[in-house]
C-alpha positions as a Markdown table, in Angstrom:
| # | Residue | x | y | z |
|---|---|---|---|---|
| 1 | Met | 25.7 | -43.7 | -31.2 |
| 2 | Thr | 28.4 | -43.5 | -34.0 |
| 3 | Met | 31.8 | -42.2 | -33.8 |
| 4 | Gly | 31.7 | -38.1 | -35.4 |
| 5 | Glu | 27.5 | -38.5 | -34.5 |
| 6 | Gln | 27.0 | -36.0 | -31.8 |
| 7 | Gln | 23.2 | -35.4 | -29.6 |
| 8 | Thr | 22.6 | -32.9 | -27.2 |
| 9 | Leu | 20.8 | -33.9 | -24.3 |
| 10 | Thr | 17.8 | -31.1 | -23.4 |
| 11 | Arg | 15.5 | -29.8 | -21.2 |
| 12 | Ala | 13.2 | -31.7 | -23.1 |
| 13 | Asp | 14.3 | -34.8 | -23.1 |
| 14 | Leu | 15.8 | -34.9 | -19.0 |
| 15 | Cys | 11.9 | -33.7 | -18.1 |
| 16 | Glu | 10.4 | -37.0 | -20.3 |
| 17 | Ala | 13.3 | -38.9 | -18.2 |
| 18 | Val | 11.8 | -37.8 | -15.0 |
| 19 | His | 8.2 | -38.3 | -16.4 |
| 20 | Asp | 8.9 | -42.0 | -17.8 |
| 21 | Glu | 11.5 | -42.4 | -14.4 |
| 22 | Val | 8.5 | -41.0 | -11.8 |
| 23 | Gly | 5.2 | -41.9 | -13.3 |
| 24 | Leu | 4.2 | -38.4 | -12.4 |
| 25 | Ser | 2.6 | -35.8 | -15.2 |
| 26 | Arg | 4.5 | -34.3 | -18.1 |
| 27 | Gln | 4.0 | -30.5 | -16.6 |
| 28 | Glu | 5.0 | -31.9 | -13.0 |
| 29 | Cys | 8.0 | -32.7 | -14.2 |
| 30 | Ser | 8.9 | -30.5 | -16.2 |
| 31 | Ser | 8.5 | -27.8 | -13.5 |
| 32 | Met | 10.5 | -30.4 | -10.9 |
| 33 | Val | 13.2 | -29.9 | -13.4 |
| 34 | Glu | 12.9 | -26.6 | -13.8 |
| 35 | Arg | 13.2 | -25.8 | -10.8 |
| 36 | Thr | 15.8 | -27.8 | -10.1 |
| 37 | Leu | 17.4 | -25.8 | -12.6 |
| 38 | Asp | 16.9 | -22.5 | -11.2 |
| 39 | Leu | 17.8 | -23.3 | -7.4 |
| 40 | Ile | 21.1 | -24.7 | -9.2 |
| 41 | Val | 21.5 | -20.6 | -11.1 |
| 42 | Glu | 20.2 | -18.9 | -8.4 |
| 43 | Ser | 23.0 | -20.3 | -6.1 |
| 44 | Leu | 25.4 | -19.5 | -8.4 |
| 45 | Glu | 23.9 | -15.6 | -8.8 |
| 46 | Arg | 25.0 | -15.5 | -5.1 |
| 47 | Gly | 28.1 | -16.8 | -5.3 |
| 48 | Glu | 27.3 | -19.7 | -3.4 |
| 49 | Thr | 29.3 | -23.4 | -4.3 |
| 50 | Val | 26.6 | -26.3 | -6.2 |
| 51 | Lys | 28.1 | -29.9 | -5.2 |
| 52 | Leu | 26.2 | -32.3 | -6.4 |
| 53 | Ser | 27.6 | -35.4 | -5.0 |
| 54 | Gly | 28.6 | -38.1 | -7.5 |
| 55 | Phe | 28.2 | -35.4 | -10.6 |
| 56 | Gly | 30.3 | -32.7 | -9.6 |
| 57 | Val | 30.7 | -29.2 | -8.5 |
| 58 | Phe | 29.9 | -26.1 | -9.9 |
| 59 | Gln | 31.4 | -22.7 | -8.3 |
| 60 | Val | 32.0 | -18.9 | -9.4 |
| 61 | Arg | 35.2 | -17.5 | -9.2 |
| 62 | Glu | 36.7 | -13.8 | -10.1 |
| 63 | Lys | 38.4 | -13.3 | -12.6 |
| 64 | Arg | 40.7 | -10.0 | -12.3 |
| 65 | Ala | 41.5 | -7.3 | -14.9 |
| 66 | Arg | 44.8 | -8.0 | -17.0 |
| 67 | Met | 45.9 | -7.4 | -20.6 |
| 68 | Gly | 45.7 | -9.5 | -23.3 |
| 69 | Arg | 45.9 | -9.0 | -27.2 |
| 70 | Asn | 43.0 | -8.8 | -29.8 |
| 71 | Pro | 43.5 | -11.9 | -31.9 |
| 72 | Lys | 43.1 | -9.9 | -35.1 |
| 73 | Thr | 45.5 | -7.2 | -34.9 |
| 74 | Gly | 47.7 | -8.8 | -31.8 |
| 75 | Glu | 46.8 | -5.2 | -30.3 |
| 76 | Pro | 47.0 | -4.9 | -26.5 |
| 77 | Ala | 43.8 | -4.9 | -25.0 |
| 78 | Ala | 41.9 | -5.0 | -21.9 |
| 79 | Ile | 40.3 | -7.3 | -20.4 |
| 80 | His | 38.0 | -6.6 | -17.8 |
| 81 | Pro | 37.6 | -8.2 | -14.5 |
| 82 | Arg | 34.8 | -11.3 | -14.8 |
| 83 | Arg | 32.9 | -13.9 | -12.7 |
| 84 | Val | 32.8 | -17.3 | -14.3 |
| 85 | Ile | 31.7 | -20.3 | -13.8 |
| 86 | Ser | 33.9 | -23.5 | -13.5 |
| 87 | Phe | 33.0 | -27.3 | -13.8 |
| 88 | Arg | 34.8 | -29.7 | -11.8 |
| 89 | Ala | 33.4 | -33.2 | -12.4 |
| 90 | Ser | 33.2 | -35.8 | -9.7 |
| 91 | Gln | 35.6 | -39.0 | -9.3 |
| 92 | Ile | 32.4 | -40.8 | -10.3 |
| 93 | Met | 32.1 | -39.3 | -13.6 |
| 94 | Lys | 35.0 | -39.3 | -14.7 |
| 95 | Ser | 35.3 | -42.9 | -14.5 |
| 96 | Lys | 31.9 | -43.2 | -15.9 |
| 97 | Val | 32.8 | -41.2 | -19.2 |
| 98 | His | 36.0 | -42.7 | -18.7 |
| 99 | Gly | 34.6 | -46.2 | -18.7 |
| 100 | Ala | 32.1 | -45.2 | -21.5 |
| 101 | Gly | 34.6 | -44.7 | -24.2 |
| 102 | Asn | 36.1 | -48.1 | -24.0 |
| 103 | Glu | 33.5 | -49.9 | -25.4 |
| 104 | Asp | 33.4 | -52.0 | -28.6 |
């Protein structure tokens, strides 16, 4: 990939990679990928932390209500309390991503 060129990994790409690696049918691989993603989402919906060793941690955080500003008008605006998802990459992933940018 050249500088400035951007690629996106899709669910279909994940399914194909699993298919190539394990040799199950494409339908079985698609079901495995979908079920894995569903389990992650279901855990986050329940407010649970999802830790994938060597990858990172997904957490749901409660954000309190606060006053903000409308960026267009500058007028004060109430920001309602909400739940947000945060992701913290593992040191292993950080090292790999950092090292990948230094290849010439």
